[in-house]
Steps between C-alpha positions, in 0.01 A plus 500: 500500500272413209667381179407702190494392138767683303479538124713260298762656275405463131861411425479167677482234231340172588166445668464872572547654158429367155741639238313686227588540133576870544740441791673212321537713187654781706750266664578338164554839339761587761662156473518520120659845527766367736558197274541723195744722689710213632485256206347676198713814496833313530385260227419795274837662577675170425317482166598859407864437591502167313361662186757776521796270562453285191403147399709316759347689790151461354558126460569474875167671575302285256675192637377589849148583381471175301560289813218402734598757766526772238160411356348502847651845569378627162146365552480649851637833381258526206205399721598752770547773241159436341324486837673813630419690181132406490447544873677837479254608231216393733651717774525794260128463427435500874704821532244670277225409749343237275433128558524525877184308591543137610340333198705701248819454704453123493416502130811706424707267719385194307563687174859567615555133584352375172684769305825400671461138392411599142769766460773292666399199292518702180840648587642166610364338184708745298809478723520127570 
């Protein structure tokens, strides 16, 4: 029996498939959404409860956030929030049928990444 060449799955990363900006942005959007659900939402709930419970409770929260682990969590949460917001706006534009060609999709992707760095930097500059 003669051996035939079968098509390679595009989901095989490595020598078969080069990750593209659009696919990495899609994966990152999902990952940032999961991160915000697992870490960001509980952090926000903790902040709301701490504010409502008075100065002692709030001092515990600020004590955690002023440590190196707390700062790392805060930086990651702010960065994920900024990325998820800006990339979500890009997806909303796509839902209107605009900016779907490759060149514009890549330009918008780079704008999201640059905007994430600028927005997160500005927010962290105010918070830290």
